N, C-alpha and C positions, 0 to 999 in steps of 0.2 A: 895462387890459392894455398900452397903449402905453407907460406909465411903466416897465414891466418889460423890454420888449424893444425899445423905440424903433421906428424905422422899419426894417422888415425888409429893405428894399432896400439899406440902407447896411451891413448885416452882412457881406455878401459882400466889399465893399471893405475893411472892417476886417480880415477874414481875409487877403485878398490883400496888403495893406500890411504886416500883421504878419509874414507869411511872407517877403516881400521884404526887410524890415528885418532880420529874423533872418539871412537869407542874407548881406546886406551885413556884418553884425556878425561872422558866422563867418568870412567871407572876409578881412575886415580884421584880425581877431584872428589868423587863420592866417598872414597875410603879416607880421604883427608878430613881435616876439620872444616867446619862451615866457614871459619874466618878466612880461608883461602879465597873465597868469593865475596865475603861480606864487607867488612870495613878495611879497605885497602890502605896500607901504609906503604912506605918506600919499598920494602922487600917484597910485599905482596904484589905490588904493581910490577916490579921487575920480573917476578915469576910469571905473572899473567902475560906480559909482553913476550917473554921467552917461550912460553907455551905456544902462543900464536905463531911465533917465528918457526919453531920446530915443526908444527903441524903444516904450515905453509910450505916450508922448504922440503920437508919429508914427503909431502904429497905430490909436489910438482917437479922435484929434481930427479932427473933420470939416473944420476949416479949415486943417489942416496936410497938405501934399502929401507923397507918398512922396519926391519929389526933394528937398524941403526937409529932411526927416529924414535922408535918405541923405547929403546934403552935410554936415549937422551931424555925423553919425556918422563919416564919413571924415575930416573936419577934426579931430575930437577924437582919432582914432587916429593921424593924422599928427603932431599936437601931442605926443601921448604918446611917439611914436617920437623926435621931436626932443629932448624933455626927456631921454629915456633916453640918446641919443647924447651930449648935453651933459654929462650926469651921469658918463658914462664917460670923457669927453675934456676935462674942464675942472674948475674949482673949484666948479661948480654943485652938486656932491655935498654940499658943506658946508651949502648952503641946504636941500637936500631931505632928506638922511638924518640921522638921529640918530647921535650918537657912542655907542660902547659905554659902559656905566656899570659901575663896580666896586661891586657891592652888598655883598660880603663880602671882606675882606682879612685874612688871617692870623687867621681865626676871629672877627673883629670886624665887626659890622654897620656899614656906612657910612651913617649916618642921612641925611646931606645928599644922597647919591646916591639913596637910596630915595625921598626927597621929590621930587627932580628927575625921577625916573622915574615918579612917581605910584603908588608901591607902598608897602604897609605891611609891618611886621614879619611879620604873619601871611601875607602873600603870599609873602615870601621863605622863610619856614618851609615853606610848602606846596611851593614849587619845590625846596627841598632834600630834603624827604621823597620827592618824585617821583623824585629822583635817588639815592635810597637813603642819604641822609645823615640821621643821627639826633642829631648833636651838632655845633654850630658849630665846635668844635675840630678837626674833621676837614677843614675847608675852608681851603685856601690862598687861593683866589680864586673868586668867583662873579661872572662877567661877564654883564650883561644886554645882549644883542646888539641891533643896530639894528632888527631885525624881530621882537623879542620872545622869541626863543629864549634859552636860557642856556648858558653854558659853565662847567663846574665843574672846578676843579683841586684835587685833594686837598692837604692840608697836608704830606703826605709827598713831594710832587713839586715839582721846580723847574719854573717855567713855561718852555715851549719858545718858539721864535721866533714862532709864530703868536699865542700868548697874550701874549707881550711886546709884539707889535704892537698888540693890542687894549688892553693896559694903557697904552701910549704914546698911542694914539688917544683914549683916555678922558681923558687929562690926569692920570692917576693917578701916573705916574712920568715920569722924564726919561731921556734917553740916558745921562746920567752915572750914574744910579741906576735901572737897568732893572727891578728888582723890589724895592722898599723893604720893609723888615721891619716896618713898622707905623707 
């Protein structure tokens, strides 16, 4: 029976540590920016996984104190906030975020960009169907955004300033030729 429930005296401390670590995480996430939980990119995801690992280990490990786990949790949240600040105020964004990818341009699949984004033709076809497109000829541009969403511009529309910014950020076009014809 001991193999199933362990020492019953330690179960209460596990519960106390779990509740306290949960409270530290909630307070820390509440004090942070909303983006910590909203639109996950690679570093947000890494922080989310690490938070879960710290809470899990801190609550259940006999040799790990609440204070040790709380310090690790707070340190991680502060580091996340620092990276978020640097991302918004420096060139660090180039290291952290992906560029938009032009998956379709003027009705033509951009095979090199599909490969770089780790997508197949079937993936793109599914994205297009989800957006009500049943023929590649209807697509002016399909941009794969840094967080995995797509922006679809019909073939009958000229790209506006925001889409042109995305095209330029992707390296698909230049300032001299803001929306190339193929």
